[in-house]
C-alpha positions in Angstrom: 49.5 101.1 91.2 49.6 99.4 88.0 50.0 102.5 85.7 53.1 103.5 88.5 54.9 100.4 88.1 54.5 100.5 84.1 55.8 104.0 84.4 58.8 103.0 86.4 59.4 100.1 84.3 59.5 101.7 81.1 62.0 104.6 82.5 64.4 101.5 83.7 63.9 100.1 80.2 64.8 103.8 78.9 67.7 104.1 81.2 69.3 100.3 80.1 69.0 101.4 76.4 70.6 104.8 76.8 73.5 103.2 78.7 73.9 100.6 76.1 73.9 103.2 73.3 76.3 105.3 75.2 78.7 102.4 75.5 78.8 101.7 72.2 79.5 105.3 71.1 82.1 105.2 73.4 84.0 102.3 72.0 83.3 103.6 69.0 84.9 107.0 69.5 88.0 105.2 71.0 88.4 102.8 68.1 88.5 105.5 65.5 91.1 107.5 67.7 93.4 104.4 68.0 93.1 103.6 64.1 93.4 107.2 63.1 96.9 107.3 65.3 98.4 104.0 63.3 102.1 104.8 62.6 103.9 103.1 59.8 106.5 101.3 62.2 107.0 97.7 62.6 106.7 96.6 66.1 108.4 93.4 68.0 106.2 91.0 69.6 106.5 89.3 72.7 108.1 86.2 70.9 110.6 88.1 69.0 108.3 88.4 65.9 108.3 91.6 63.5 104.7 92.8 63.7 103.0 94.8 61.1 101.6 98.0 62.1 98.0 96.8 61.3 97.3 93.1 62.0 94.4 90.8 62.4 96.5 88.3 64.5 97.3 89.4 68.4 100.7 88.1 69.3 100.2 87.6 73.1 103.7 85.7 73.9 103.1 81.9 73.1 99.8 82.6 72.1 97.9 83.9 69.1 94.5 85.3 68.6 91.9 86.8 66.1 91.3 90.6 66.4 93.1 93.5 65.4 96.4 94.6 66.6 98.1 98.2 65.7 101.0 100.4 66.3 99.9 103.9 67.2 101.6 107.3 68.3 101.4 108.1 71.7 99.9 111.1 73.6 101.1 114.0 71.8 100.8 116.6 74.6 102.9 114.4 77.0 106.7 114.9 77.0 107.2 111.4 78.7 106.9 107.6 77.8 103.5 108.3 77.0 104.5 110.2 73.9 106.1 107.2 72.4 104.7 104.7 69.9 102.7 102.0 71.7 100.9 98.6 70.4 97.1 98.5 71.2 94.8 95.7 70.0 90.9 94.9 70.3 89.7 91.3 71.0 86.4 89.6 71.7 86.6 87.5 74.8 83.7 85.8 76.9 80.9 88.1 75.7 82.7 91.5 75.7 85.2 93.6 73.5 88.6 94.1 75.4 91.5 96.7 74.5 94.8 95.5 75.2 97.7 97.7 75.6 101.3 97.2 75.8 103.3 99.7 77.5 105.7 100.2 74.3 105.2 99.2 70.7 107.9 96.9 71.2 107.0 94.2 73.8 109.6 92.4 76.2 109.4 88.6 76.7 106.9 88.0 79.3 105.3 91.3 79.3 101.4 91.3 79.4 99.3 93.9 78.0 96.7 95.6 80.2 93.2 94.4 79.3 90.5 96.9 79.6 86.7 95.9 78.7 85.4 98.7 76.5 81.8 97.1 75.6 79.9 94.1 77.0 77.1 92.1 76.1 78.4 91.5 72.8 77.8 88.3 70.7 80.4 89.0 68.0 83.1 91.1 66.8 84.8 90.9 63.3 87.3 93.1 61.5 88.0 93.6 57.5 90.6 95.3 55.7 90.6 97.1 52.5 93.2 96.6 50.2 93.5 97.5 46.6 89.8 97.8 46.3 89.3 94.1 48.1 88.1 93.6 51.4 89.9 90.6 53.3 89.3 89.1 56.6 92.9 88.8 57.4 95.8 91.4 57.3 99.4 91.9 58.4 100.2 88.5 59.1 104.0 88.2 60.2 106.6 88.9 57.4 104.2 91.2 55.4 106.3 94.5 56.1 105.0 97.8 56.7 102.2 97.9 54.4 98.9 99.6 55.6 95.4 99.0 54.6 93.2 101.7 52.9 90.6 101.3 55.7 89.6 99.1 58.7 85.9 97.8 59.2 84.7 96.9 62.6 81.7 95.2 63.0 79.9 94.5 66.6 76.8 92.4 67.0 75.1 93.1 70.5 73.5 90.4 72.5 70.3 92.4 71.8 70.6 91.5 68.3 71.9 95.0 66.9 74.7 95.1 64.2 77.0 98.5 64.3 79.3 98.5 61.5 81.9 101.3 61.4 84.4 102.0 58.7 87.6 104.1 59.1 90.0 105.4 56.7 93.5 105.0 57.5 95.5 108.2 57.3 98.2 108.3 54.5 
């Protein structure tokens, strides 16, 4: 019975690890697709502020938060509103990474984004931006215009201690 219990415990641990790395791969893939679809277009936040196409500051209508917000192209295969540019963001909240999505690039007042958890069991989420061969923790603050960084780095530390770092070059 002991060997059977050990085998079942090992199988459960393997399934847990497999699920964790699958979730990390899905997060990284979604993040890369979003960053690769960045368009050089100013957006309007819920407070009426002009937002840079790539920003480390999230405008959540009256509140601001750290993370990554981008203006990205919509789905190219759609002939409807999904093909229009949209605003998406990533933030760390209560042990998970959330992807925020607005219905359009320009948010109306009192329009809350749709928040979708994309990675759980996370200890920290950090972003850096490559500008003129210099890595910066902040980028695209209000009033900075349409400039884009050369690359965005995301670093995720999981609750289990692993640190995943991914560098994504922005399209020129």
